[in-house]
mmCIF file of the N, C-alpha and C atoms, coordinates in Angstrom:
data_MODEL
# 
_entry.id   MODEL 
# 
loop_
_atom_site.group_PDB 
_atom_site.id 
_atom_site.type_symbol 
_atom_site.label_atom_id 
_atom_site.label_alt_id 
_atom_site.label_comp_id 
_atom_site.label_asym_id 
_atom_site.label_entity_id 
_atom_site.label_seq_id 
_atom_site.pdbx_PDB_ins_code 
_atom_site.Cartn_x 
_atom_site.Cartn_y 
_atom_site.Cartn_z 
_atom_site.occupancy 
_atom_site.B_iso_or_equiv 
_atom_site.pdbx_formal_charge 
_atom_site.auth_seq_id 
_atom_site.auth_comp_id 
_atom_site.auth_asym_id 
_atom_site.auth_atom_id 
_atom_site.pdbx_PDB_model_num 
ATOM 1   N N  . MET A 1 1  ? 8.616   -30.668 -37.725 1.00 0.00 ? 1  MET A N  1 
ATOM 2   C CA . MET A 1 1  ? 7.854   -30.876 -36.513 1.00 0.00 ? 1  MET A CA 1 
ATOM 3   C C  . MET A 1 1  ? 7.547   -29.511 -35.895 1.00 0.00 ? 1  MET A C  1 
ATOM 4   N N  . PRO A 1 2  ? 6.280   -29.205 -35.659 1.00 0.00 ? 2  PRO A N  1 
ATOM 5   C CA . PRO A 1 2  ? 5.939   -27.903 -35.082 1.00 0.00 ? 2  PRO A CA 1 
ATOM 6   C C  . PRO A 1 2  ? 6.350   -27.832 -33.608 1.00 0.00 ? 2  PRO A C  1 
ATOM 7   N N  . LEU A 1 3  ? 6.692   -26.637 -33.195 1.00 0.00 ? 3  LEU A N  1 
ATOM 8   C CA . LEU A 1 3  ? 7.059   -26.443 -31.795 1.00 0.00 ? 3  LEU A CA 1 
ATOM 9   C C  . LEU A 1 3  ? 5.800   -26.446 -30.929 1.00 0.00 ? 3  LEU A C  1 
ATOM 10  N N  . ILE A 1 4  ? 5.884   -27.106 -29.823 1.00 0.00 ? 4  ILE A N  1 
ATOM 11  C CA . ILE A 1 4  ? 4.767   -27.138 -28.882 1.00 0.00 ? 4  ILE A CA 1 
ATOM 12  C C  . ILE A 1 4  ? 5.127   -26.204 -27.734 1.00 0.00 ? 4  ILE A C  1 
ATOM 13  N N  . TYR A 1 5  ? 4.393   -25.110 -27.645 1.00 0.00 ? 5  TYR A N  1 
ATOM 14  C CA . TYR A 1 5  ? 4.664   -24.143 -26.595 1.00 0.00 ? 5  TYR A CA 1 
ATOM 15  C C  . TYR A 1 5  ? 4.049   -24.620 -25.287 1.00 0.00 ? 5  TYR A C  1 
ATOM 16  N N  . PRO A 1 6  ? 4.645   -24.252 -24.179 1.00 0.00 ? 6  PRO A N  1 
ATOM 17  C CA . PRO A 1 6  ? 4.025   -24.592 -22.896 1.00 0.00 ? 6  PRO A CA 1 
ATOM 18  C C  . PRO A 1 6  ? 2.640   -23.958 -22.778 1.00 0.00 ? 6  PRO A C  1 
ATOM 19  N N  . ARG A 1 7  ? 1.849   -24.519 -21.911 1.00 0.00 ? 7  ARG A N  1 
ATOM 20  C CA . ARG A 1 7  ? 0.469   -24.063 -21.758 1.00 0.00 ? 7  ARG A CA 1 
ATOM 21  C C  . ARG A 1 7  ? 0.389   -22.587 -21.359 1.00 0.00 ? 7  ARG A C  1 
ATOM 22  N N  . PHE A 1 8  ? 1.366   -22.114 -20.580 1.00 0.00 ? 8  PHE A N  1 
ATOM 23  C CA . PHE A 1 8  ? 1.349   -20.717 -20.145 1.00 0.00 ? 8  PHE A CA 1 
ATOM 24  C C  . PHE A 1 8  ? 1.389   -19.771 -21.332 1.00 0.00 ? 8  PHE A C  1 
ATOM 25  N N  . TRP A 1 9  ? 2.223   -20.046 -22.331 1.00 0.00 ? 9  TRP A N  1 
ATOM 26  C CA . TRP A 1 9  ? 2.370   -19.141 -23.469 1.00 0.00 ? 9  TRP A CA 1 
ATOM 27  C C  . TRP A 1 9  ? 1.198   -19.244 -24.439 1.00 0.00 ? 9  TRP A C  1 
ATOM 28  N N  . ARG A 1 10 ? 0.494   -20.367 -24.433 1.00 0.00 ? 10 ARG A N  1 
ATOM 29  C CA . ARG A 1 10 ? -0.662  -20.502 -25.325 1.00 0.00 ? 10 ARG A CA 1 
ATOM 30  C C  . ARG A 1 10 ? -1.888  -19.787 -24.781 1.00 0.00 ? 10 ARG A C  1 
ATOM 31  N N  . SER A 1 11 ? -2.121  -19.897 -23.477 1.00 0.00 ? 11 SER A N  1 
ATOM 32  C CA . SER A 1 11 ? -3.295  -19.250 -22.868 1.00 0.00 ? 11 SER A CA 1 
ATOM 33  C C  . SER A 1 11 ? -2.934  -18.814 -21.445 1.00 0.00 ? 11 SER A C  1 
ATOM 34  N N  . PRO A 1 12 ? -2.268  -17.674 -21.303 1.00 0.00 ? 12 PRO A N  1 
ATOM 35  C CA . PRO A 1 12 ? -1.808  -17.253 -19.971 1.00 0.00 ? 12 PRO A CA 1 
ATOM 36  C C  . PRO A 1 12 ? -2.949  -16.922 -19.007 1.00 0.00 ? 12 PRO A C  1 
ATOM 37  N N  . TYR A 1 13 ? -4.053  -16.382 -19.507 1.00 0.00 ? 13 TYR A N  1 
ATOM 38  C CA . TYR A 1 13 ? -5.159  -16.040 -18.615 1.00 0.00 ? 13 TYR A CA 1 
ATOM 39  C C  . TYR A 1 13 ? -5.770  -17.303 -18.003 1.00 0.00 ? 13 TYR A C  1 
ATOM 40  N N  . GLN A 1 14 ? -5.964  -18.309 -18.819 1.00 0.00 ? 14 GLN A N  1 
ATOM 41  C CA . GLN A 1 14 ? -6.545  -19.561 -18.322 1.00 0.00 ? 14 GLN A CA 1 
ATOM 42  C C  . GLN A 1 14 ? -5.586  -20.239 -17.342 1.00 0.00 ? 14 GLN A C  1 
ATOM 43  N N  . TRP A 1 15 ? -4.291  -20.196 -17.630 1.00 0.00 ? 15 TRP A N  1 
ATOM 44  C CA . TRP A 1 15 ? -3.284  -20.780 -16.748 1.00 0.00 ? 15 TRP A CA 1 
ATOM 45  C C  . TRP A 1 15 ? -3.286  -20.069 -15.397 1.00 0.00 ? 15 TRP A C  1 
ATOM 46  N N  . ALA A 1 16 ? -3.352  -18.728 -15.423 1.00 0.00 ? 16 ALA A N  1 
ATOM 47  C CA . ALA A 1 16 ? -3.350  -17.958 -14.180 1.00 0.00 ? 16 ALA A CA 1 
ATOM 48  C C  . ALA A 1 16 ? -4.617  -18.228 -13.368 1.00 0.00 ? 16 ALA A C  1 
ATOM 49  N N  . ARG A 1 17 ? -5.750  -18.322 -14.040 1.00 0.00 ? 17 ARG A N  1 
ATOM 50  C CA . ARG A 1 17 ? -7.002  -18.615 -13.341 1.00 0.00 ? 17 ARG A CA 1 
ATOM 51  C C  . ARG A 1 17 ? -6.970  -19.990 -12.677 1.00 0.00 ? 17 ARG A C  1 
ATOM 52  N N  . TYR A 1 18 ? -6.432  -20.965 -13.382 1.00 0.00 ? 18 TYR A N  1 
ATOM 53  C CA . TYR A 1 18 ? -6.336  -22.322 -12.850 1.00 0.00 ? 18 TYR A CA 1 
ATOM 54  C C  . TYR A 1 18 ? -5.484  -22.337 -11.580 1.00 0.00 ? 18 TYR A C  1 
ATOM 55  N N  . HIS A 1 19 ? -4.323  -21.697 -11.636 1.00 0.00 ? 19 HIS A N  1 
ATOM 56  C CA . HIS A 1 19 ? -3.428  -21.716 -10.479 1.00 0.00 ? 19 HIS A CA 1 
ATOM 57  C C  . HIS A 1 19 ? -3.922  -20.809 -9.352  1.00 0.00 ? 19 HIS A C  1 
ATOM 58  N N  . ALA A 1 20 ? -4.677  -19.775 -9.669  1.00 0.00 ? 20 ALA A N  1 
ATOM 59  C CA . ALA A 1 20 ? -5.241  -18.929 -8.618  1.00 0.00 ? 20 ALA A CA 1 
ATOM 60  C C  . ALA A 1 20 ? -6.272  -19.705 -7.800  1.00 0.00 ? 20 ALA A C  1 
ATOM 61  N N  . HIS A 1 21 ? -6.970  -20.639 -8.433  1.00 0.00 ? 21 HIS A N  1 
ATOM 62  C CA . HIS A 1 21 ? -7.962  -21.439 -7.713  1.00 0.00 ? 21 HIS A CA 1 
ATOM 63  C C  . HIS A 1 21 ? -7.344  -22.643 -7.013  1.00 0.00 ? 21 HIS A C  1 
ATOM 64  N N  . ASN A 1 22 ? -6.382  -23.291 -7.652  1.00 0.00 ? 22 ASN A N  1 
ATOM 65  C CA . ASN A 1 22 ? -5.829  -24.525 -7.094  1.00 0.00 ? 22 ASN A CA 1 
ATOM 66  C C  . ASN A 1 22 ? -4.617  -24.309 -6.193  1.00 0.00 ? 22 ASN A C  1 
ATOM 67  N N  . ASN A 1 23 ? -3.818  -23.290 -6.448  1.00 0.00 ? 23 ASN A N  1 
ATOM 68  C CA . ASN A 1 23 ? -2.639  -22.990 -5.635  1.00 0.00 ? 23 ASN A CA 1 
ATOM 69  C C  . ASN A 1 23 ? -2.624  -21.500 -5.290  1.00 0.00 ? 23 ASN A C  1 
ATOM 70  N N  . PRO A 1 24 ? -3.569  -21.018 -4.498  1.00 0.00 ? 24 PRO A N  1 
ATOM 71  C CA . PRO A 1 24 ? -3.648  -19.565 -4.284  1.00 0.00 ? 24 PRO A CA 1 
ATOM 72  C C  . PRO A 1 24 ? -2.425  -18.979 -3.586  1.00 0.00 ? 24 PRO A C  1 
ATOM 73  N N  . ALA A 1 25 ? -1.834  -19.697 -2.641  1.00 0.00 ? 25 ALA A N  1 
ATOM 74  C CA . ALA A 1 25 ? -0.677  -19.142 -1.924  1.00 0.00 ? 25 ALA A CA 1 
ATOM 75  C C  . ALA A 1 25 ? 0.505   -18.957 -2.862  1.00 0.00 ? 25 ALA A C  1 
ATOM 76  N N  . ILE A 1 26 ? 0.766   -19.942 -3.685  1.00 0.00 ? 26 ILE A N  1 
ATOM 77  C CA . ILE A 1 26 ? 1.882   -19.844 -4.632  1.00 0.00 ? 26 ILE A CA 1 
ATOM 78  C C  . ILE A 1 26 ? 1.578   -18.794 -5.692  1.00 0.00 ? 26 ILE A C  1 
ATOM 79  N N  . PHE A 1 27 ? 0.361   -18.769 -6.195  1.00 0.00 ? 27 PHE A N  1 
ATOM 80  C CA . PHE A 1 27 ? -0.007  -17.809 -7.233  1.00 0.00 ? 27 PHE A CA 1 
ATOM 81  C C  . PHE A 1 27 ? 0.169   -16.376 -6.747  1.00 0.00 ? 27 PHE A C  1 
ATOM 82  N N  . TRP A 1 28 ? -0.372  -16.055 -5.571  1.00 0.00 ? 28 TRP A N  1 
ATOM 83  C CA . TRP A 1 28 ? -0.276  -14.680 -5.081  1.00 0.00 ? 28 TRP A CA 1 
ATOM 84  C C  . TRP A 1 28 ? 1.144   -14.326 -4.673  1.00 0.00 ? 28 TRP A C  1 
ATOM 85  N N  . SER A 1 29 ? 1.923   -15.296 -4.211  1.00 0.00 ? 29 SER A N  1 
ATOM 86  C CA . SER A 1 29 ? 3.326   -15.024 -3.903  1.00 0.00 ? 29 SER A CA 1 
ATOM 87  C C  . SER A 1 29 ? 4.088   -14.634 -5.159  1.00 0.00 ? 29 SER A C  1 
ATOM 88  N N  . VAL A 1 30 ? 3.865   -15.365 -6.232  1.00 0.00 ? 30 VAL A N  1 
ATOM 89  C CA . VAL A 1 30 ? 4.534   -15.052 -7.497  1.00 0.00 ? 30 VAL A CA 1 
ATOM 90  C C  . VAL A 1 30 ? 4.015   -13.733 -8.058  1.00 0.00 ? 30 VAL A C  1 
ATOM 91  N N  . PHE A 1 31 ? 2.725   -13.497 -7.954  1.00 0.00 ? 31 PHE A N  1 
ATOM 92  C CA . PHE A 1 31 ? 2.134   -12.259 -8.472  1.00 0.00 ? 31 PHE A CA 1 
ATOM 93  C C  . PHE A 1 31 ? 2.693   -11.029 -7.755  1.00 0.00 ? 31 PHE A C  1 
ATOM 94  N N  . ILE A 1 32 ? 2.700   -11.073 -6.430  1.00 0.00 ? 32 ILE A N  1 
ATOM 95  C CA . ILE A 1 32 ? 3.216   -9.933  -5.657  1.00 0.00 ? 32 ILE A CA 1 
ATOM 96  C C  . ILE A 1 32 ? 4.719   -9.793  -5.857  1.00 0.00 ? 32 ILE A C  1 
ATOM 97  N N  . GLY A 1 33 ? 5.431   -10.908 -5.901  1.00 0.00 ? 33 GLY A N  1 
ATOM 98  C CA . GLY A 1 33 ? 6.870   -10.860 -6.142  1.00 0.00 ? 33 GLY A CA 1 
ATOM 99  C C  . GLY A 1 33 ? 7.209   -10.312 -7.513  1.00 0.00 ? 33 GLY A C  1 
ATOM 100 N N  . GLY A 1 34 ? 6.366   -10.580 -8.497  1.00 0.00 ? 34 GLY A N  1 
ATOM 101 C CA . GLY A 1 34 ? 6.602   -10.056 -9.838  1.00 0.00 ? 34 GLY A CA 1 
ATOM 102 C C  . GLY A 1 34 ? 6.386   -8.559  -9.930  1.00 0.00 ? 34 GLY A C  1 
ATOM 103 N N  . TRP A 1 35 ? 5.474   -8.034  -9.141  1.00 0.00 ? 35 TRP A N  1 
ATOM 104 C CA . TRP A 1 35 ? 5.187   -6.598  -9.162  1.00 0.00 ? 35 TRP A CA 1 
ATOM 105 C C  . TRP A 1 35 ? 6.064   -5.805  -8.202  1.00 0.00 ? 35 TRP A C  1 
ATOM 106 N N  . SER A 1 36 ? 6.838   -6.469  -7.357  1.00 0.00 ? 36 SER A N  1 
ATOM 107 C CA . SER A 1 36 ? 7.621   -5.739  -6.358  1.00 0.00 ? 36 SER A CA 1 
ATOM 108 C C  . SER A 1 36 ? 8.635   -4.766  -6.956  1.00 0.00 ? 36 SER A C  1 
ATOM 109 N N  . PRO A 1 37 ? 9.329   -5.067  -8.072  1.00 0.00 ? 37 PRO A N  1 
ATOM 110 C CA . PRO A 1 37 ? 10.236  -4.049  -8.629  1.00 0.00 ? 37 PRO A CA 1 
ATOM 111 C C  . PRO A 1 37 ? 9.504   -2.781  -9.054  1.00 0.00 ? 37 PRO A C  1 
ATOM 112 N N  . VAL A 1 38 ? 8.302   -2.931  -9.573  1.00 0.00 ? 38 VAL A N  1 
ATOM 113 C CA . VAL A 1 38 ? 7.522   -1.755  -9.973  1.00 0.00 ? 38 VAL A CA 1 
ATOM 114 C C  . VAL A 1 38 ? 7.171   -0.923  -8.745  1.00 0.00 ? 38 VAL A C  1 
ATOM 115 N N  . PHE A 1 39 ? 6.774   -1.580  -7.664  1.00 0.00 ? 39 PHE A N  1 
ATOM 116 C CA . PHE A 1 39 ? 6.424   -0.854  -6.449  1.00 0.00 ? 39 PHE A CA 1 
ATOM 117 C C  . PHE A 1 39 ? 7.648   -0.214  -5.799  1.00 0.00 ? 39 PHE A C  1 
ATOM 118 N N  . LEU A 1 40 ? 8.792   -0.882  -5.871  1.00 0.00 ? 40 LEU A N  1 
ATOM 119 C CA . LEU A 1 40 ? 10.006  -0.313  -5.284  1.00 0.00 ? 40 LEU A CA 1 
ATOM 120 C C  . LEU A 1 40 ? 10.446  0.942   -6.024  1.00 0.00 ? 40 LEU A C  1 
ATOM 121 N N  . ILE A 1 41 ? 10.375  0.918   -7.337  1.00 0.00 ? 41 ILE A N  1 
ATOM 122 C CA . ILE A 1 41 ? 10.788  2.081   -8.125  1.00 0.00 ? 41 ILE A CA 1 
ATOM 123 C C  . ILE A 1 41 ? 9.710   3.160   -8.083  1.00 0.00 ? 41 ILE A C  1 
ATOM 124 N N  . GLY A 1 42 ? 8.468   2.786   -8.289  1.00 0.00 ? 42 GLY A N  1 
ATOM 125 C CA . GLY A 1 42 ? 7.381   3.766   -8.324  1.00 0.00 ? 42 GLY A CA 1 
ATOM 126 C C  . GLY A 1 42 ? 7.026   4.322   -6.964  1.00 0.00 ? 42 GLY A C  1 
ATOM 127 N N  . GLY A 1 43 ? 7.274   3.579   -5.913  1.00 0.00 ? 43 GLY A N  1 
ATOM 128 C CA . GLY A 1 43 ? 6.916   4.035   -4.578  1.00 0.00 ? 43 GLY A CA 1 
ATOM 129 C C  . GLY A 1 43 ? 7.799   5.146   -4.058  1.00 0.00 ? 43 GLY A C  1 
ATOM 130 N N  . GLN A 1 44 ? 8.959   5.328   -4.668  1.00 0.00 ? 44 GLN A N  1 
ATOM 131 C CA . GLN A 1 44 ? 9.864   6.370   -4.197  1.00 0.00 ? 44 GLN A CA 1 
ATOM 132 C C  . GLN A 1 44 ? 9.372   7.753   -4.588  1.00 0.00 ? 44 GLN A C  1 
ATOM 133 N N  . TRP A 1 45 ? 8.551   7.859   -5.608  1.00 0.00 ? 45 TRP A N  1 
ATOM 134 C CA . TRP A 1 45 ? 8.054   9.152   -6.051  1.00 0.00 ? 45 TRP A CA 1 
ATOM 135 C C  . TRP A 1 45 ? 6.669   9.477   -5.508  1.00 0.00 ? 45 TRP A C  1 
ATOM 136 N N  . MET A 1 46 ? 6.152   8.623   -4.669  1.00 0.00 ? 46 MET A N  1 
ATOM 137 C CA . MET A 1 46 ? 4.855   8.893   -4.051  1.00 0.00 ? 46 MET A CA 1 
ATOM 138 C C  . MET A 1 46 ? 5.027   10.000  -3.014  1.00 0.00 ? 46 MET A C  1 
ATOM 139 N N  . PRO A 1 47 ? 4.061   10.923  -2.905  1.00 0.00 ? 47 PRO A N  1 
ATOM 140 C CA . PRO A 1 47 ? 4.188   11.977  -1.891  1.00 0.00 ? 47 PRO A CA 1 
ATOM 141 C C  . PRO A 1 47 ? 4.066   11.390  -0.488  1.00 0.00 ? 47 PRO A C  1 
ATOM 142 N N  . ARG A 1 48 ? 4.886   11.888  0.397   1.00 0.00 ? 48 ARG A N  1 
ATOM 143 C CA . ARG A 1 48 ? 4.858   11.398  1.773   1.00 0.00 ? 48 ARG A CA 1 
ATOM 144 C C  . ARG A 1 48 ? 3.845   12.198  2.591   1.00 0.00 ? 48 ARG A C  1 
ATOM 145 N N  . ALA A 1 49 ? 3.282   11.554  3.579   1.00 0.00 ? 49 ALA A N  1 
ATOM 146 C CA . ALA A 1 49 ? 2.309   12.210  4.452   1.00 0.00 ? 49 ALA A CA 1 
ATOM 147 C C  . ALA A 1 49 ? 3.031   13.208  5.352   1.00 0.00 ? 49 ALA A C  1 
ATOM 148 N N  . PRO A 1 50 ? 2.387   14.312  5.698   1.00 0.00 ? 50 PRO A N  1 
ATOM 149 C CA . PRO A 1 50 ? 3.035   15.262  6.606   1.00 0.00 ? 50 PRO A CA 1 
ATOM 150 C C  . PRO A 1 50 ? 3.235   14.645  7.989   1.00 0.00 ? 50 PRO A C  1 
ATOM 151 N N  . VAL A 1 51 ? 4.254   15.112  8.675   1.00 0.00 ? 51 VAL A N  1 
ATOM 152 C CA . VAL A 1 51 ? 4.579   14.572  9.995   1.00 0.00 ? 51 VAL A CA 1 
ATOM 153 C C  . VAL A 1 51 ? 3.522   15.022  10.998  1.00 0.00 ? 51 VAL A C  1 
ATOM 154 N N  . ILE A 1 52 ? 3.039   14.081  11.785  1.00 0.00 ? 52 ILE A N  1 
ATOM 155 C CA . ILE A 1 52 ? 2.045   14.386  12.809  1.00 0.00 ? 52 ILE A CA 1 
ATOM 156 C C  . ILE A 1 52 ? 2.785   14.921  14.035  1.00 0.00 ? 52 ILE A C  1 
ATOM 157 N N  . PRO A 1 53 ? 2.389   16.094  14.551  1.00 0.00 ? 53 PRO A N  1 
ATOM 158 C CA . PRO A 1 53 ? 3.110   16.643  15.708  1.00 0.00 ? 53 PRO A CA 1 
ATOM 159 C C  . PRO A 1 53 ? 2.892   15.786  16.951  1.00 0.00 ? 53 PRO A C  1 
ATOM 160 N N  . GLY A 1 54 ? 3.942   15.658  17.739  1.00 0.00 ? 54 GLY A N  1 
ATOM 161 C CA . GLY A 1 54 ? 3.862   14.852  18.955  1.00 0.00 ? 54 GLY A CA 1 
ATOM 162 C C  . GLY A 1 54 ? 3.327   15.622  20.147  1.00 0.00 ? 54 GLY A C  1 
ATOM 163 N N  . THR A 1 55 ? 3.402   16.958  20.109  1.00 0.00 ? 55 THR A N  1 
ATOM 164 C CA . THR A 1 55 ? 2.914   17.781  21.215  1.00 0.00 ? 55 THR A CA 1 
ATOM 165 C C  . THR A 1 55 ? 2.032   18.887  20.661  1.00 0.00 ? 55 THR A C  1 
ATOM 166 N N  . TYR A 1 56 ? 1.254   19.464  21.531  1.00 0.00 ? 56 TYR A N  1 
ATOM 167 C CA . TYR A 1 56 ? 0.406   20.591  21.146  1.00 0.00 ? 56 TYR A CA 1 
ATOM 168 C C  . TYR A 1 56 ? 1.236   21.867  21.269  1.00 0.00 ? 56 TYR A C  1 
ATOM 169 N N  . PRO A 1 57 ? 1.207   22.748  20.279  1.00 0.00 ? 57 PRO A N  1 
ATOM 170 C CA . PRO A 1 57 ? 2.027   23.962  20.385  1.00 0.00 ? 57 PRO A CA 1 
ATOM 171 C C  . PRO A 1 57 ? 1.506   24.900  21.483  1.00 0.00 ? 57 PRO A C  1 
ATOM 172 N N  . ILE A 1 58 ? 2.412   25.394  22.316  1.00 0.00 ? 58 ILE A N  1 
ATOM 173 C CA . ILE A 1 58 ? 2.038   26.305  23.397  1.00 0.00 ? 58 ILE A CA 1 
ATOM 174 C C  . ILE A 1 58 ? 1.967   27.716  22.821  1.00 0.00 ? 58 ILE A C  1 
ATOM 175 N N  . PRO A 1 59 ? 0.828   28.395  22.992  1.00 0.00 ? 59 PRO A N  1 
ATOM 176 C CA . PRO A 1 59 ? 0.714   29.752  22.438  1.00 0.00 ? 59 PRO A CA 1 
ATOM 177 C C  . PRO A 1 59 ? 1.604   30.735  23.206  1.00 0.00 ? 59 PRO A C  1 
ATOM 178 N N  . PRO A 1 60 ? 2.136   31.729  22.503  1.00 0.00 ? 60 PRO A N  1 
ATOM 179 C CA . PRO A 1 60 ? 2.981   32.715  23.190  1.00 0.00 ? 60 PRO A CA 1 
ATOM 180 C C  . PRO A 1 60 ? 2.128   33.687  24.015  1.00 0.00 ? 60 PRO A C  1 
ATOM 181 N N  . GLY A 1 61 ? 2.705   34.221  25.051  1.00 0.00 ? 61 GLY A N  1 
ATOM 182 C CA . GLY A 1 61 ? 2.002   35.226  25.857  1.00 0.00 ? 61 GLY A CA 1 
ATOM 183 C C  . GLY A 1 61 ? 1.301   34.633  27.065  1.00 0.00 ? 61 GLY A C  1 
ATOM 184 N N  . LYS A 1 62 ? 0.645   35.528  27.815  1.00 0.00 ? 62 LYS A N  1 
ATOM 185 C CA . LYS A 1 62 ? -0.048  35.125  29.036  1.00 0.00 ? 62 LYS A CA 1 
ATOM 186 C C  . LYS A 1 62 ? -1.418  34.538  28.699  1.00 0.00 ? 62 LYS A C  1 
ATOM 187 N N  . ARG A 1 63 ? -1.847  33.581  29.504  1.00 0.00 ? 63 ARG A N  1 
ATOM 188 C CA . ARG A 1 63 ? -3.141  32.940  29.293  1.00 0.00 ? 63 ARG A CA 1 
ATOM 189 C C  . ARG A 1 63 ? -4.254  33.865  29.762  1.00 0.00 ? 63 ARG A C  1 
ATOM 190 N N  . VAL A 1 64 ? -5.256  34.030  28.904  1.00 0.00 ? 64 VAL A N  1 
ATOM 191 C CA . VAL A 1 64 ? -6.408  34.867  29.243  1.00 0.00 ? 64 VAL A CA 1 
ATOM 192 C C  . VAL A 1 64 ? -7.520  33.956  29.750  1.00 0.00 ? 64 VAL A C  1 
ATOM 193 N N  . ILE A 1 65 ? -7.947  34.178  31.002  1.00 0.00 ? 65 ILE A N  1 
ATOM 194 C CA . ILE A 1 65 ? -9.011  33.368  31.589  1.00 0.00 ? 65 ILE A CA 1 
ATOM 195 C C  . ILE A 1 65 ? -10.328 34.096  31.352  1.00 0.00 ? 65 ILE A C  1 
ATOM 196 N N  . PRO A 1 66 ? -11.319 33.443  30.703  1.00 0.00 ? 66 PRO A N  1 
ATOM 197 C CA . PRO A 1 66 ? -12.591 34.112  30.450  1.00 0.00 ? 66 PRO A CA 1 
ATOM 198 C C  . PRO A 1 66 ? -13.365 34.354  31.745  1.00 0.00 ? 66 PRO A C  1 
ATOM 199 N N  . GLU A 1 67 ? -14.124 35.438  31.778  1.00 0.00 ? 67 GLU A N  1 
ATOM 200 C CA . GLU A 1 67 ? -14.916 35.817  32.958  1.00 0.00 ? 67 GLU A CA 1 
ATOM 201 C C  . GLU A 1 67 ? -16.328 35.248  32.848  1.00 0.00 ? 67 GLU A C  1 
ATOM 202 N N  . GLY A 1 68 ? -16.903 34.905  33.995  1.00 0.00 ? 68 GLY A N  1 
ATOM 203 C CA . GLY A 1 68 ? -18.293 34.502  34.049  1.00 0.00 ? 68 GLY A CA 1 
ATOM 204 C C  . GLY A 1 68 ? -18.542 33.018  33.840  1.00 0.00 ? 68 GLY A C  1 
ATOM 205 N N  . PHE A 1 69 ? -17.513 32.211  33.750  1.00 0.00 ? 69 PHE A N  1 
ATOM 206 C CA . PHE A 1 69 ? -17.719 30.785  33.544  1.00 0.00 ? 69 PHE A CA 1 
ATOM 207 C C  . PHE A 1 69 ? -17.201 29.960  34.713  1.00 0.00 ? 69 PHE A C  1 
ATOM 208 N N  . ASP A 1 70 ? -16.890 30.576  35.829  1.00 0.00 ? 70 ASP A N  1 
ATOM 209 C CA . ASP A 1 70 ? -16.358 29.856  36.983  1.00 0.00 ? 70 ASP A CA 1 
ATOM 210 C C  . ASP A 1 70 ? -17.492 29.186  37.747  1.00 0.00 ? 70 ASP A C  1 
ATOM 211 N N  . ASP A 1 71 ? -17.162 28.114  38.477  1.00 0.00 ? 71 ASP A N  1 
ATOM 212 C CA . ASP A 1 71 ? -18.139 27.447  39.340  1.00 0.00 ? 71 ASP A CA 1 
ATOM 213 C C  . ASP A 1 71 ? -18.127 28.158  40.688  1.00 0.00 ? 71 ASP A C  1 
ATOM 214 N N  . GLU A 1 72 ? -19.145 28.944  40.948  1.00 0.00 ? 72 GLU A N  1 
ATOM 215 C CA . GLU A 1 72 ? -19.212 29.678  42.215  1.00 0.00 ? 72 GLU A CA 1 
ATOM 216 C C  . GLU A 1 72 ? -20.476 29.360  42.965  1.00 0.00 ? 72 GLU A C  1 
# 
């Protein structure tokens, strides 16, 4: 008697397409959950963005006020 494989193993693309249309919430939950170990391991080596400064740096020395631009 020949073994009858489940439909997923015979045609996985067709099975995934069927469930993506008929059960999108379950399909995408399983899809994202299946890829999460890859993202957890691979995401650790991603370069981090530089820290955005919270304040503007104050320049050293006395402030020079330009001449000729005052409201007189």
